[in-house]
N, CA, C and O atoms as a GROMACS GRO file, in nm:
protein
  276
    1MET      N    1   1.066   0.636   3.350
    1MET     CA    2   0.995   0.643   3.224
    1MET      C    3   0.953   0.503   3.183
    1MET      O    4   1.035   0.411   3.180
    2LYS      N    5   0.826   0.485   3.153
    2LYS     CA    6   0.776   0.355   3.111
    2LYS      C    7   0.790   0.338   2.960
    2LYS      O    8   0.782   0.435   2.885
    3ARG      N    9   0.811   0.217   2.919
    3ARG     CA   10   0.822   0.187   2.777
    3ARG      C   11   0.701   0.106   2.733
    3ARG      O   12   0.639   0.035   2.813
    4ILE      N   13   0.670   0.116   2.606
    4ILE     CA   14   0.564   0.034   2.550
    4ILE      C   15   0.621  -0.105   2.528
    4ILE      O   16   0.722  -0.120   2.460
    5THR      N   17   0.557  -0.205   2.586
    5THR     CA   18   0.612  -0.340   2.576
    5THR      C   19   0.530  -0.431   2.484
    5THR      O   20   0.576  -0.539   2.448
    6GLY      N   21   0.413  -0.390   2.447
    6GLY     CA   22   0.330  -0.475   2.361
    6GLY      C   23   0.207  -0.402   2.317
    6GLY      O   24   0.180  -0.289   2.358
    7PHE      N   25   0.133  -0.467   2.234
    7PHE     CA   26   0.010  -0.408   2.182
    7PHE      C   27  -0.099  -0.512   2.192
    7PHE      O   28  -0.080  -0.627   2.152
    8ARG      N   29  -0.212  -0.472   2.243
    8ARG     CA   30  -0.323  -0.564   2.256
    8ARG      C   31  -0.447  -0.499   2.193
    8ARG      O   32  -0.482  -0.386   2.226
    9ILE      N   33  -0.511  -0.570   2.103
    9ILE     CA   34  -0.632  -0.519   2.039
    9ILE      C   35  -0.745  -0.523   2.141
    9ILE      O   36  -0.768  -0.624   2.206
   10ARG      N   37  -0.815  -0.411   2.152
   10ARG     CA   38  -0.929  -0.407   2.244
   10ARG      C   39  -1.041  -0.493   2.190
   10ARG      O   40  -1.068  -0.497   2.070
   11LYS      N   41  -1.106  -0.562   2.279
   11LYS     CA   42  -1.220  -0.643   2.238
   11LYS      C   43  -1.342  -0.553   2.227
   11LYS      O   44  -1.372  -0.475   2.317
   12GLN      N   45  -1.411  -0.564   2.116
   12GLN     CA   46  -1.532  -0.487   2.094
   12GLN      C   47  -1.648  -0.584   2.083
   12GLN      O   48  -1.638  -0.688   2.018
   13GLU      N   49  -1.756  -0.549   2.147
   13GLU     CA   50  -1.872  -0.637   2.140
   13GLU      C   51  -1.927  -0.639   1.999
   13GLU      O   52  -1.940  -0.536   1.934
   14GLY      N   53  -1.960  -0.758   1.953
   14GLY     CA   54  -2.018  -0.774   1.820
   14GLY      C   55  -1.915  -0.792   1.710
   14GLY      O   56  -1.953  -0.829   1.599
   15VAL      N   57  -1.787  -0.768   1.737
   15VAL     CA   58  -1.683  -0.784   1.636
   15VAL      C   59  -1.616  -0.920   1.660
   15VAL      O   60  -1.550  -0.940   1.762
   16LYS      N   61  -1.634  -1.011   1.565
   16LYS     CA   62  -1.580  -1.146   1.582
   16LYS      C   63  -1.451  -1.167   1.504
   16LYS      O   64  -1.370  -1.251   1.542
   17ALA      N   65  -1.430  -1.090   1.395
   17ALA     CA   66  -1.311  -1.108   1.314
   17ALA      C   67  -1.281  -0.977   1.241
   17ALA      O   68  -1.368  -0.891   1.229
   18LEU      N   69  -1.159  -0.965   1.195
   18LEU     CA   70  -1.122  -0.848   1.116
   18LEU      C   71  -1.190  -0.855   0.979
   18LEU      O   72  -1.215  -0.965   0.929
   19PRO      N   73  -1.221  -0.742   0.919
   19PRO     CA   74  -1.282  -0.745   0.786
   19PRO      C   75  -1.186  -0.799   0.680
   19PRO      O   76  -1.064  -0.794   0.698
   20ILE      N   77  -1.240  -0.850   0.573
   20ILE     CA   78  -1.160  -0.900   0.462
   20ILE      C   79  -1.089  -0.781   0.398
   20ILE      O   80  -1.153  -0.679   0.371
   21PRO      N   81  -0.959  -0.791   0.374
   21PRO     CA   82  -0.887  -0.676   0.316
   21PRO      C   83  -0.936  -0.645   0.175
   21PRO      O   84  -0.973  -0.735   0.099
   22TYR      N   85  -0.934  -0.518   0.142
   22TYR     CA   86  -0.972  -0.473   0.009
   22TYR      C   87  -0.865  -0.516  -0.090
   22TYR      O   88  -0.746  -0.497  -0.065
   23GLN      N   89  -0.907  -0.572  -0.200
   23GLN     CA   90  -0.809  -0.609  -0.302
   23GLN      C   91  -0.875  -0.600  -0.438
   23GLN      O   92  -0.982  -0.656  -0.462
   24ASP      N   93  -0.810  -0.528  -0.528
   24ASP     CA   94  -0.856  -0.510  -0.664
   24ASP      C   95  -0.749  -0.568  -0.756
   24ASP      O   96  -0.648  -0.503  -0.783
   25ALA      N   97  -0.771  -0.690  -0.802
   25ALA     CA   98  -0.669  -0.760  -0.881
   25ALA      C   99  -0.635  -0.686  -1.010
   25ALA      O  100  -0.519  -0.683  -1.050
   26ALA      N  101  -0.734  -0.627  -1.075
   26ALA     CA  102  -0.708  -0.556  -1.200
   26ALA      C  103  -0.619  -0.434  -1.176
   26ALA      O  104  -0.525  -0.410  -1.252
   27ALA      N  105  -0.647  -0.358  -1.070
   27ALA     CA  106  -0.565  -0.241  -1.038
   27ALA      C  107  -0.424  -0.283  -1.000
   27ALA      O  108  -0.327  -0.218  -1.038
   28LEU      N  109  -0.412  -0.393  -0.926
   28LEU     CA  110  -0.280  -0.442  -0.888
   28LEU      C  111  -0.201  -0.484  -1.012
   28LEU      O  112  -0.082  -0.454  -1.021
   29ASN      N  113  -0.264  -0.552  -1.105
   29ASN     CA  114  -0.195  -0.593  -1.228
   29ASN      C  115  -0.150  -0.472  -1.310
   29ASN      O  116  -0.039  -0.472  -1.363
   30ARG      N  117  -0.234  -0.368  -1.320
   30ARG     CA  118  -0.195  -0.246  -1.392
   30ARG      C  119  -0.076  -0.179  -1.324
   30ARG      O  120   0.018  -0.134  -1.390
   31LEU      N  121  -0.079  -0.174  -1.191
   31LEU     CA  122   0.031  -0.112  -1.115
   31LEU      C  123   0.161  -0.189  -1.136
   31LEU      O  124   0.265  -0.129  -1.164
   32LEU      N  125   0.156  -0.320  -1.124
   32LEU     CA  126   0.277  -0.400  -1.140
   32LEU      C  127   0.332  -0.390  -1.281
   32LEU      O  128   0.454  -0.392  -1.300
   33GLU      N  129   0.246  -0.379  -1.379
   33GLU     CA  130   0.292  -0.363  -1.518
   33GLU      C  131   0.364  -0.229  -1.536
   33GLU      O  132   0.464  -0.222  -1.606
   34LYS      N  133   0.312  -0.124  -1.472
   34LYS     CA  134   0.380   0.007  -1.479
   34LYS      C  135   0.519  -0.001  -1.418
   34LYS      O  136   0.615   0.053  -1.472
   35VAL      N  137   0.529  -0.070  -1.305
   35VAL     CA  138   0.659  -0.083  -1.238
   35VAL      C  139   0.754  -0.167  -1.325
   35VAL      O  140   0.871  -0.133  -1.338
   36ARG      N  141   0.703  -0.275  -1.384
   36ARG     CA  142   0.787  -0.359  -1.471
   36ARG      C  143   0.839  -0.280  -1.590
   36ARG      O  144   0.956  -0.293  -1.628
   37LEU      N  145   0.753  -0.197  -1.650
   37LEU     CA  146   0.794  -0.118  -1.766
   37LEU      C  147   0.901  -0.015  -1.730
   37LEU      O  148   0.986   0.019  -1.813
   38MET      N  149   0.898   0.035  -1.606
   38MET     CA  150   0.998   0.132  -1.564
   38MET      C  151   1.133   0.065  -1.539
   38MET      O  152   1.237   0.130  -1.549
   39GLY      N  153   1.131  -0.063  -1.508
   39GLY     CA  154   1.256  -0.135  -1.485
   39GLY      C  155   1.334  -0.080  -1.368
   39GLY      O  156   1.277  -0.045  -1.264
   40GLU      N  157   1.464  -0.072  -1.384
   40GLU     CA  158   1.552  -0.027  -1.277
   40GLU      C  159   1.531   0.121  -1.241
   40GLU      O  160   1.563   0.162  -1.130
   41SER      N  161   1.478   0.199  -1.335
   41SER     CA  162   1.457   0.342  -1.305
   41SER      C  163   1.355   0.363  -1.194
   41SER      O  164   1.354   0.468  -1.130
   42PHE      N  165   1.269   0.264  -1.169
   42PHE     CA  166   1.175   0.275  -1.057
   42PHE      C  167   1.250   0.287  -0.926
   42PHE      O  168   1.209   0.361  -0.836
   43PHE      N  169   1.360   0.215  -0.913
   43PHE     CA  170   1.434   0.211  -0.788
   43PHE      C  171   1.537   0.323  -0.776
   43PHE      O  172   1.590   0.346  -0.668
   44THR      N  173   1.565   0.393  -0.885
   44THR     CA  174   1.668   0.497  -0.881
   44THR      C  175   1.612   0.638  -0.896
   44THR      O  176   1.689   0.734  -0.899
   45MET      N  177   1.480   0.654  -0.907
   45MET     CA  178   1.424   0.788  -0.927
   45MET      C  179   1.436   0.871  -0.800
   45MET      O  180   1.438   0.818  -0.689
   46SER      N  181   1.444   1.002  -0.819
   46SER     CA  182   1.456   1.094  -0.705
   46SER      C  183   1.322   1.099  -0.630
   46SER      O  184   1.219   1.055  -0.680
   47GLU      N  185   1.327   1.155  -0.510
   47GLU     CA  186   1.205   1.167  -0.429
   47GLU      C  187   1.102   1.256  -0.499
   47GLU      O  188   0.982   1.228  -0.492
   48GLU      N  189   1.147   1.360  -0.564
   48GLU     CA  190   1.055   1.451  -0.634
   48GLU      C  191   0.985   1.380  -0.749
   48GLU      O  192   0.863   1.393  -0.766
   49ILE      N  193   1.060   1.305  -0.827
   49ILE     CA  194   1.001   1.232  -0.939
   49ILE      C  195   0.908   1.122  -0.887
   49ILE      O  196   0.802   1.098  -0.944
   50TYR      N  197   0.950   1.056  -0.778
   50TYR     CA  198   0.866   0.952  -0.718
   50TYR      C  199   0.734   1.012  -0.670
   50TYR      O  200   0.627   0.953  -0.689
   51GLY      N  201   0.740   1.130  -0.607
   51GLY     CA  202   0.618   1.197  -0.562
   51GLY      C  203   0.526   1.231  -0.678
   51GLY      O  204   0.405   1.212  -0.669
   52ASP      N  205   0.583   1.280  -0.787
   52ASP     CA  206   0.502   1.308  -0.906
   52ASP      C  207   0.441   1.181  -0.963
   52ASP      O  208   0.326   1.181  -1.006
   53TRP      N  209   0.519   1.072  -0.962
   53TRP     CA  210   0.469   0.945  -1.013
   53TRP      C  211   0.354   0.895  -0.926
   53TRP      O  212   0.253   0.846  -0.978
   54LEU      N  213   0.369   0.906  -0.793
   54LEU     CA  214   0.261   0.866  -0.703
   54LEU      C  215   0.135   0.947  -0.727
   54LEU      O  216   0.025   0.893  -0.730
   55ASN      N  217   0.152   1.078  -0.744
   55ASN     CA  218   0.037   1.165  -0.767
   55ASN      C  219  -0.033   1.135  -0.898
   55ASN      O  220  -0.152   1.165  -0.913
   56SER      N  221   0.038   1.077  -0.994
   56SER     CA  222  -0.023   1.047  -1.123
   56SER      C  223  -0.099   0.915  -1.124
   56SER      O  224  -0.174   0.887  -1.217
   57LEU      N  225  -0.080   0.833  -1.019
   57LEU     CA  226  -0.150   0.705  -1.014
   57LEU      C  227  -0.299   0.725  -0.989
   57LEU      O  228  -0.338   0.811  -0.911
   58PRO      N  229  -0.383   0.645  -1.055
   58PRO     CA  230  -0.525   0.646  -1.019
   58PRO      C  231  -0.542   0.597  -0.875
   58PRO      O  232  -0.457   0.525  -0.823
   59GLN      N  233  -0.651   0.635  -0.812
   59GLN     CA  234  -0.671   0.603  -0.671
   59GLN      C  235  -0.667   0.452  -0.644
   59GLN      O  236  -0.606   0.410  -0.545
   60ASP      N  237  -0.729   0.371  -0.728
   60ASP     CA  238  -0.730   0.227  -0.702
   60ASP      C  239  -0.590   0.166  -0.710
   60ASP      O  240  -0.558   0.075  -0.634
   61GLU      N  241  -0.507   0.215  -0.801
   61GLU     CA  242  -0.370   0.165  -0.811
   61GLU      C  243  -0.286   0.213  -0.691
   61GLU      O  244  -0.202   0.138  -0.641
   62PHE      N  245  -0.309   0.335  -0.647
   62PHE     CA  246  -0.238   0.387  -0.530
   62PHE      C  247  -0.270   0.303  -0.406
   62PHE      O  248  -0.181   0.271  -0.328
   63ILE      N  249  -0.397   0.269  -0.389
   63ILE     CA  250  -0.437   0.187  -0.274
   63ILE      C  251  -0.369   0.051  -0.280
   63ILE      O  252  -0.323   0.000  -0.178
   64GLU      N  253  -0.361  -0.007  -0.399
   64GLU     CA  254  -0.293  -0.136  -0.412
   64GLU      C  255  -0.144  -0.123  -0.381
   64GLU      O  256  -0.085  -0.215  -0.324
   65LEU      N  257  -0.084  -0.011  -0.418
   65LEU     CA  258   0.059   0.010  -0.391
   65LEU      C  259   0.085   0.014  -0.241
   65LEU      O  260   0.178  -0.050  -0.192
   66ILE      N  261   0.004   0.089  -0.169
   66ILE     CA  262   0.029   0.099  -0.025
   66ILE      C  263  -0.012  -0.030   0.048
   66ILE      O  264   0.030  -0.051   0.162
   67ALA      N  265  -0.092  -0.114  -0.016
   67ALA     CA  266  -0.132  -0.240   0.046
   67ALA      C  267  -0.032  -0.353   0.022
   67ALA      O  268  -0.042  -0.459   0.084
   68LEU      N  269   0.066  -0.330  -0.068
   68LEU     CA  270   0.164  -0.434  -0.095
   68LEU      C  271   0.245  -0.463   0.031
   68LEU      O  272   0.276  -0.372   0.108
   69GLU      N  273   0.279  -0.585   0.050
   69GLU     CA  274   0.358  -0.623   0.168
   69GLU      C  275   0.501  -0.646   0.132
   69GLU      O  276   0.582  -0.679   0.218
   0.00000   0.00000   0.00000
């Protein structure tokens, strides 16, 4: 059985660099403020409540959340 040992990006003609990542500073600030207001309860909520919270986020804030490193 062979194992995957590495990953190599395929070279595409005409592509010289990766695109600039999408970033919406206003949406990120709104998202971080929501998390700050929740305090410690953000980290202790159940999966069901977290799912409902995610579903209630506007699309731009959700994108910023998944883009956080």
